[in-house]
N, CA, C and O atoms as a Tinker XYZ file with bonds, in Angstrom:
   332  protein
     1  N     83.868000    1.760000   29.576000    73     2
     2  CA    82.462000    2.886000   28.464000    64     1     3
     3  C     82.504000    3.363000   27.876000    63     2     4     5
     4  O     83.385000    2.815000   27.214000    81     3
     5  N     82.181000    4.337000   27.264000    73     3     6
     6  CA    82.793000    5.191000   26.194000    64     5     7
     7  C     81.715000    6.049000   26.650000    63     6     8     9
     8  O     80.756000    5.749000   27.361000    81     7
     9  N     82.171000    7.695000   25.880000    73     7    10
    10  CA    81.301000    8.712000   25.904000    64     9    11
    11  C     81.033000    9.740000   24.618000    63    10    12    13
    12  O     81.666000    9.600000   23.571000    81    11
    13  N     80.491000   10.307000   24.716000    73    11    14
    14  CA    80.721000   10.817000   23.315000    64    13    15
    15  C     82.597000   12.070000   23.610000    63    14    16    17
    16  O     83.269000   12.580000   22.713000    81    15
    17  N     82.746000   12.115000   24.537000    73    15    18
    18  CA    83.736000   13.128000   24.843000    64    17    19
    19  C     85.511000   11.478000   24.889000    63    18    20    21
    20  O     86.627000   11.584000   24.380000    81    19
    21  N     84.905000   10.249000   25.718000    73    19    22
    22  CA    85.834000    9.322000   25.741000    64    21    23
    23  C     85.306000    8.625000   25.086000    63    22    24    25
    24  O     84.335000    8.099000   25.628000    81    23
    25  N     85.545000    8.260000   23.806000    73    23    26
    26  CA    84.922000    6.856000   23.066000    64    25    27
    27  C     85.456000    5.577000   24.007000    63    26    28    29
    28  O     86.440000    5.524000   24.745000    81    27
    29  N     84.376000    4.503000   23.684000    73    27    30
    30  CA    85.035000    3.061000   24.666000    64    29    31
    31  C     85.843000    2.118000   23.385000    63    30    32    33
    32  O     85.506000    2.280000   22.213000    81    31
    33  N     86.803000    1.251000   23.728000    73    31    34
    34  CA    86.864000    0.325000   22.910000    64    33    35
    35  C     85.992000    0.128000   21.971000    63    34    36    37
    36  O     86.417000    0.507000   20.880000    81    35
    37  N     85.097000   -0.246000   21.950000    73    35    38
    38  CA    83.739000   -0.575000   21.599000    64    37    39
    39  C     82.938000   -0.122000   20.401000    63    38    40    41
    40  O     82.204000   -0.660000   19.572000    81    39
    41  N     83.386000    1.096000   20.659000    73    39    42
    42  CA    82.809000    2.791000   20.353000    64    41    43
    43  C     81.986000    2.252000   18.989000    63    42    44    45
    44  O     82.750000    2.032000   18.049000    81    43
    45  N     80.336000    1.961000   18.669000    73    43    46
    46  CA    80.048000    1.560000   17.820000    64    45    47
    47  C     80.089000    3.079000   16.257000    63    46    48    49
    48  O     79.784000    2.871000   15.083000    81    47
    49  N     80.520000    4.331000   16.813000    73    47    50
    50  CA    80.514000    5.470000   15.131000    64    49    51
    51  C     82.191000    5.341000   15.484000    63    50    52    53
    52  O     82.487000    6.176000   16.338000    81    51
    53  N     83.366000    4.508000   15.047000    73    51    54
    54  CA    84.684000    4.089000   15.129000    64    53    55
    55  C     84.649000    2.558000   14.539000    63    54    56    57
    56  O     85.546000    2.143000   13.806000    81    55
    57  N     83.513000    1.754000   14.935000    73    55    58
    58  CA    83.902000    0.976000   14.008000    64    57    59
    59  C     82.367000    0.611000   13.318000    63    58    60    61
    60  O     81.941000   -0.525000   13.110000    81    59
    61  N     81.865000    1.536000   13.110000    73    59    62
    62  CA    80.840000    1.718000   12.007000    64    61    63
    63  C     81.120000    1.623000   10.915000    63    62    64    65
    64  O     82.261000    2.072000   10.802000    81    63
    65  N     80.435000    1.010000    9.188000    73    63    66
    66  CA    80.914000    1.087000    7.845000    64    65    67
    67  C     79.834000    2.558000    7.710000    63    66    68    69
    68  O     78.756000    3.039000    8.060000    81    67
    69  N     81.129000    2.797000    6.888000    73    67    70
    70  CA    80.351000    3.902000    6.305000    64    69    71
    71  C     79.094000    4.608000    6.440000    63    70    72    73
    72  O     78.923000    5.725000    6.928000    81    71
    73  N     78.008000    3.609000    5.815000    73    71    74
    74  CA    76.316000    4.156000    5.514000    64    73    75
    75  C     76.224000    2.852000    6.457000    63    74    76    77
    76  O     75.124000    2.547000    5.995000    81    75
    77  N     76.421000    2.020000    7.222000    73    75    78
    78  CA    75.646000    1.187000    8.642000    64    77    79
    79  C     74.709000    1.909000    9.102000    63    78    80    81
    80  O     74.849000    3.109000    9.338000    81    79
    81  N     73.831000    1.373000    9.251000    73    79    82
    82  CA    72.771000    1.827000   10.563000    64    81    83
    83  C     73.113000    1.215000   11.486000    63    82    84    85
    84  O     73.547000    0.063000   11.448000    81    83
    85  N     72.926000    2.099000   12.745000    73    83    86
    86  CA    73.064000    1.988000   13.561000    64    85    87
    87  C     71.861000    2.793000   14.620000    63    86    88    89
    88  O     71.193000    3.766000   14.270000    81    87
    89  N     71.787000    2.097000   16.021000    73    87    90
    90  CA    70.354000    2.634000   16.911000    64    89    91
    91  C     71.796000    2.897000   17.993000    63    90    92    93
    92  O     72.855000    2.278000   17.891000    81    91
    93  N     71.381000    4.354000   19.373000    73    91    94
    94  CA    71.903000    4.712000   19.748000    64    93    95
    95  C     71.003000    5.409000   20.889000    63    94    96    97
    96  O     70.199000    6.338000   20.818000    81    95
    97  N     71.480000    4.540000   22.067000    73    95    98
    98  CA    70.940000    4.461000   23.315000    64    97    99
    99  C     71.123000    5.332000   25.039000    63    98   100   101
   100  O     71.485000    4.675000   26.016000    81    99
   101  N     70.768000    7.023000   25.151000    73    99   102
   102  CA    71.810000    7.652000   25.495000    64   101   103
   103  C     71.290000    7.778000   27.082000    63   102   104   105
   104  O     70.087000    7.995000   27.233000    81   103
   105  N     72.149000    7.649000   28.300000    73   103   106
   106  CA    72.065000    7.629000   30.230000    64   105   107
   107  C     71.130000    8.304000   30.321000    63   106   108   109
   108  O     70.553000    8.312000   31.409000    81   107
   109  N     70.648000    9.077000   29.292000    73   107   110
   110  CA    69.508000    9.631000   30.189000    64   109   111
   111  C     67.293000    9.300000   29.697000    63   110   112   113
   112  O     66.147000    9.713000   29.873000    81   111
   113  N     68.181000    8.235000   29.012000    73   111   114
   114  CA    66.604000    8.016000   28.762000    64   113   115
   115  C     66.558000    6.188000   30.151000    63   114   116   117
   116  O     67.438000    5.362000   30.391000    81   115
   117  N     65.464000    6.289000   30.547000    73   115   118
   118  CA    65.278000    5.891000   31.325000    64   117   119
   119  C     65.459000    3.343000   31.184000    63   118   120   121
   120  O     65.876000    2.395000   31.851000    81   119
   121  N     64.731000    3.665000   29.749000    73   119   122
   122  CA    64.456000    2.327000   29.376000    64   121   123
   123  C     66.073000    1.889000   28.720000    63   122   124   125
   124  O     65.995000    0.881000   28.018000    81   123
   125  N     66.968000    2.254000   28.789000    73   123   126
   126  CA    68.365000    2.489000   28.541000    64   125   127
   127  C     68.898000    1.099000   28.633000    63   126   128   129
   128  O     69.106000    0.296000   27.722000    81   127
   129  N     69.127000    0.944000   30.289000    73   127   130
   130  CA    70.177000   -0.182000   31.052000    64   129   131
   131  C     69.162000   -1.203000   30.577000    63   130   132   133
   132  O     69.617000   -2.186000   29.992000    81   131
   133  N     67.634000   -1.096000   30.774000    73   131   134
   134  CA    67.589000   -2.630000   30.745000    64   133   135
   135  C     67.425000   -2.979000   28.776000    63   134   136   137
   136  O     67.549000   -4.160000   28.452000    81   135
   137  N     67.267000   -2.352000   28.090000    73   135   138
   138  CA    67.388000   -2.638000   26.938000    64   137   139
   139  C     68.933000   -3.262000   26.542000    63   138   140   141
   140  O     68.960000   -4.404000   26.082000    81   139
   141  N     70.373000   -2.429000   26.740000    73   139   142
   142  CA    71.329000   -2.587000   26.777000    64   141   143
   143  C     71.694000   -4.643000   27.737000    63   142   144   145
   144  O     71.951000   -5.692000   27.146000    81   143
   145  N     71.534000   -4.391000   29.392000    73   143   146
   146  CA    71.095000   -5.727000   29.847000    64   145   147
   147  C     70.462000   -6.802000   28.926000    63   146   148   149
   148  O     71.059000   -7.836000   28.625000    81   147
   149  N     68.657000   -6.351000   28.308000    73   147   150
   150  CA    68.457000   -7.813000   27.545000    64   149   151
   151  C     69.955000   -8.485000   26.249000    63   150   152   153
   152  O     70.675000   -9.483000   26.268000    81   151
   153  N     69.825000   -7.343000   25.332000    73   151   154
   154  CA    71.104000   -7.140000   24.417000    64   153   155
   155  C     72.501000   -8.430000   24.938000    63   154   156   157
   156  O     72.796000   -9.513000   24.431000    81   155
   157  N     73.097000   -7.677000   26.152000    73   155   158
   158  CA    73.759000   -8.302000   26.801000    64   157   159
   159  C     73.578000  -10.294000   27.095000    63   158   160   161
   160  O     74.288000  -11.274000   26.870000    81   159
   161  N     72.769000  -10.147000   27.454000    73   159   162
   162  CA    71.600000  -11.545000   27.901000    64   161   163
   163  C     71.613000  -12.346000   27.528000    63   162   164   165
   164  O     71.749000  -13.431000   28.095000    81   163
   165  N     71.379000  -11.973000   25.644000    73   163   166
   166  CA    70.918000  -12.739000   24.634000    64   165   167
   167  C     72.117000  -13.023000   24.224000    63   166   168   169
   168  O     72.498000  -14.098000   23.760000    81   167
   169  N     73.082000  -11.492000   24.489000    73   167   170
   170  CA    74.791000  -11.972000   23.657000    64   169   171
   171  C     75.408000  -13.125000   24.318000    63   170   172   173
   172  O     75.857000  -14.151000   23.806000    81   171
   173  N     75.340000  -12.722000   25.721000    73   171   174
   174  CA    75.883000  -14.180000   26.817000    64   173   175
   175  C     75.667000  -15.881000   26.802000    63   174   176   177
   176  O     76.494000  -16.746000   27.093000    81   175
   177  N     74.118000  -16.051000   26.314000    73   175   178
   178  CA    74.244000  -17.096000   25.456000    64   177   179
   179  C     74.335000  -17.881000   24.310000    63   178   180   181
   180  O     74.370000  -19.056000   23.945000    81   179
   181  N     74.372000  -16.159000   23.685000    73   179   182
   182  CA    74.835000  -16.973000   22.338000    64   181   183
   183  C     76.376000  -17.504000   22.524000    63   182   184   185
   184  O     76.633000  -18.636000   22.116000    81   183
   185  N     77.832000  -16.386000   23.381000    73   183   186
   186  CA    78.394000  -17.128000   23.483000    64   185   187
   187  C     78.508000  -18.202000   24.559000    63   186   188   189
   188  O     79.504000  -18.923000   24.488000    81   187
   189  N     77.737000  -18.392000   25.433000    73   187   190
   190  CA    77.832000  -20.378000   26.261000    64   189   191
   191  C     77.553000  -21.192000   25.649000    63   190   192   193
   192  O     78.091000  -22.293000   25.771000    81   191
   193  N     76.199000  -20.832000   24.384000    73   191   194
   194  CA    76.244000  -22.341000   23.487000    64   193   195
   195  C     77.546000  -22.486000   22.497000    63   194   196   197
   196  O     77.717000  -23.508000   21.833000    81   195
   197  N     78.364000  -21.478000   22.462000    73   195   198
   198  CA    79.860000  -21.631000   20.868000    64   197   199
   199  C     78.837000  -20.914000   19.712000    63   198   200   201
   200  O     78.970000  -21.311000   18.554000    81   199
   201  N     78.246000  -20.304000   19.878000    73   199   202
   202  CA    77.202000  -19.965000   18.384000    64   201   203
   203  C     79.036000  -18.432000   18.372000    63   202   204   205
   204  O     79.934000  -18.366000   17.532000    81   203
   205  N     78.834000  -17.572000   19.628000    73   203   206
   206  CA    79.635000  -16.110000   19.316000    64   205   207
   207  C     81.100000  -17.039000   19.818000    63   206   208   209
   208  O     80.984000  -18.175000   20.278000    81   207
   209  N     82.464000  -16.355000   19.644000    73   207   210
   210  CA    83.335000  -16.412000   20.414000    64   209   211
   211  C     83.760000  -16.318000   21.628000    63   210   212   213
   212  O     83.510000  -15.122000   21.779000    81   211
   213  N     84.493000  -16.847000   23.247000    73   211   214
   214  CA    84.609000  -15.939000   24.378000    64   213   215
   215  C     84.928000  -15.077000   24.065000    63   214   216   217
   216  O     84.599000  -14.110000   24.752000    81   215
   217  N     85.803000  -14.819000   22.793000    73   215   218
   218  CA    85.940000  -12.967000   23.122000    64   217   219
   219  C     85.280000  -12.505000   23.260000    63   218   220   221
   220  O     85.521000  -11.475000   23.890000    81   219
   221  N     83.830000  -12.737000   22.856000    73   219   222
   222  CA    82.867000  -11.551000   22.917000    64   221   223
   223  C     82.429000  -11.606000   24.187000    63   222   224   225
   224  O     81.272000  -11.300000   24.478000    81   223
   225  N     83.407000  -12.043000   25.153000    73   223   226
   226  CA    82.710000  -11.696000   26.542000    64   225   227
   227  C     83.120000  -10.720000   26.411000    63   226   228   229
   228  O     82.105000  -10.090000   26.112000    81   227
   229  N     84.340000   -9.659000   26.399000    73   227   230
   230  CA    84.613000   -9.157000   26.832000    64   229   231
   231  C     83.946000   -7.310000   26.538000    63   230   232   233
   232  O     84.194000   -6.236000   27.086000    81   231
   233  N     82.747000   -7.866000   25.044000    73   231   234
   234  CA    81.866000   -6.854000   24.798000    64   233   235
   235  C     80.821000   -6.603000   25.375000    63   234   236   237
   236  O     80.276000   -5.527000   25.125000    81   235
   237  N     80.057000   -7.774000   26.586000    73   235   238
   238  CA    79.194000   -8.491000   26.861000    64   237   239
   239  C     79.303000   -7.526000   28.997000    63   238   240   241
   240  O     78.337000   -7.131000   29.649000    81   239
   241  N     80.246000   -7.501000   29.261000    73   239   242
   242  CA    81.021000   -6.881000   29.936000    64   241   243
   243  C     80.880000   -5.656000   30.189000    63   242   244   245
   244  O     80.307000   -5.226000   31.190000    81   243
   245  N     81.432000   -4.919000   29.231000    73   243   246
   246  CA    81.401000   -3.192000   29.095000    64   245   247
   247  C     79.964000   -3.176000   28.898000    63   246   248   249
   248  O     79.840000   -1.959000   28.766000    81   247
   249  N     78.613000   -3.702000   28.763000    73   247   250
   250  CA    77.709000   -3.856000   28.432000    64   249   251
   251  C     77.138000   -3.496000   30.023000    63   250   252   253
   252  O     76.838000   -2.331000   30.284000    81   251
   253  N     77.036000   -4.353000   30.849000    73   251   254
   254  CA    76.890000   -4.581000   31.997000    64   253   255
   255  C     77.341000   -3.433000   32.613000    63   254   256   257
   256  O     76.480000   -2.857000   33.279000    81   255
   257  N     79.024000   -2.660000   32.575000    73   255   258
   258  CA    79.452000   -1.774000   33.267000    64   257   259
   259  C     78.369000    0.139000   32.889000    63   258   260   261
   260  O     78.042000    1.092000   33.598000    81   259
   261  N     78.229000   -0.182000   31.594000    73   259   262
   262  CA    77.816000    1.059000   30.039000    64   261   263
   263  C     75.941000    1.003000   31.088000    63   262   264   265
   264  O     75.540000    2.034000   31.627000    81   263
   265  N     75.236000   -0.121000   31.150000    73   263   266
   266  CA    74.071000   -0.096000   31.925000    64   265   267
   267  C     73.946000    0.743000   33.560000    63   266   268   269
   268  O     73.172000    1.489000   34.160000    81   267
   269  N     75.096000    0.134000   33.737000    73   267   270
   270  CA    75.487000    0.509000   35.214000    64   269   271
   271  C     76.047000    2.268000   35.486000    63   270   272   273
   272  O     75.748000    3.229000   36.195000    81   271
   273  N     76.700000    2.024000   34.772000    73   271   274
   274  CA    77.329000    3.500000   35.132000    64   273   275
   275  C     75.829000    5.165000   34.448000    63   274   276   277
   276  O     75.586000    6.295000   34.871000    81   275
   277  N     75.128000    4.067000   32.961000    73   275   278
   278  CA    73.993000    4.980000   32.702000    64   277   279
   279  C     72.912000    5.128000   34.043000    63   278   280   281
   280  O     72.295000    6.192000   34.090000    81   279
   281  N     72.717000    4.376000   34.855000    73   279   282
   282  CA    71.474000    4.150000   36.025000    64   281   283
   283  C     72.142000    5.459000   37.167000    63   282   284   285
   284  O     71.629000    6.336000   37.862000    81   283
   285  N     73.902000    4.877000   36.806000    73   283   286
   286  CA    74.568000    6.338000   37.952000    64   285   287
   287  C     74.301000    7.977000   37.743000    63   286   288   289
   288  O     73.913000    8.910000   38.445000    81   287
   289  N     74.761000    7.765000   36.293000    73   287   290
   290  CA    75.038000    9.125000   35.729000    64   289   291
   291  C     73.100000    9.660000   35.978000    63   290   292   293
   292  O     72.622000   10.483000   36.759000    81   291
   293  N     72.624000    9.035000   35.250000    73   291   294
   294  CA    70.675000    9.366000   35.527000    64   293   295
   295  C     70.441000   10.162000   36.707000    63   294   296   297
   296  O     69.816000   11.218000   36.808000    81   295
   297  N     71.204000    9.305000   37.816000    73   295   298
   298  CA    70.996000    9.680000   39.572000    64   297   299
   299  C     72.071000   11.082000   39.502000    63   298   300   301
   300  O     72.110000   12.297000   39.698000    81   299
   301  N     72.196000   10.900000   39.435000    73   299   302
   302  CA    73.465000   12.316000   39.300000    64   301   303
   303  C     73.050000   13.384000   38.242000    63   302   304   305
   304  O     73.563000   14.498000   38.138000    81   303
   305  N     72.237000   12.976000   37.620000    73   303   306
   306  CA    71.308000   14.118000   36.429000    64   305   307
   307  C     70.212000   14.477000   36.379000    63   306   308   309
   308  O     69.828000   15.435000   35.707000    81   307
   309  N     69.626000   13.880000   36.971000    73   307   310
   310  CA    68.033000   13.841000   36.647000    64   309   311
   311  C     68.112000   15.539000   36.573000    63   310   312   313
   312  O     68.636000   16.404000   37.276000    81   311
   313  N     67.406000   15.532000   35.491000    73   311   314
   314  CA    66.598000   16.485000   35.514000    64   313   315
   315  C     67.431000   17.996000   34.893000    63   314   316   317
   316  O     67.094000   19.179000   34.925000    81   315
   317  N     68.566000   17.338000   34.381000    73   315   318
   318  CA    69.038000   18.562000   34.029000    64   317   319
   319  C     69.038000   18.823000   32.641000    63   318   320   321
   320  O     68.940000   20.012000   32.338000    81   319
   321  N     69.162000   17.628000   31.309000    73   319   322
   322  CA    69.190000   17.893000   30.332000    64   321   323
   323  C     67.397000   17.952000   29.559000    63   322   324   325
   324  O     67.138000   17.570000   28.417000    81   323
   325  N     66.308000   18.572000   30.635000    73   323   326
   326  CA    65.433000   19.245000   30.276000    64   325   327
   327  C     65.122000   20.773000   29.916000    63   326   328   329
   328  O     64.220000   21.460000   29.437000    81   327
   329  N     66.364000   20.882000   30.415000    73   327   330
   330  CA    66.055000   22.625000   30.332000    64   329   331
   331  C     66.149000   23.412000   29.272000    63   330   332
   332  O     65.901000   24.613000   29.370000    81   331
């Protein structure tokens, strides 16, 4: 899982084309873990049906880890960003 200080293997900034649109979710967003899990579920369905390569499993696994880490971070830091 990546952070601002320690980008992960699947860091969107590192892989984005110069003018490619992107959307970033932060750990402080209470909807972020669910949105990430929804994305991971859809990606898993495509992998399982052969529409995407099995090698995409690593990014699905990282997405689930990221969602969990966001929940943990939020529990430990609730309210700190509102100051």
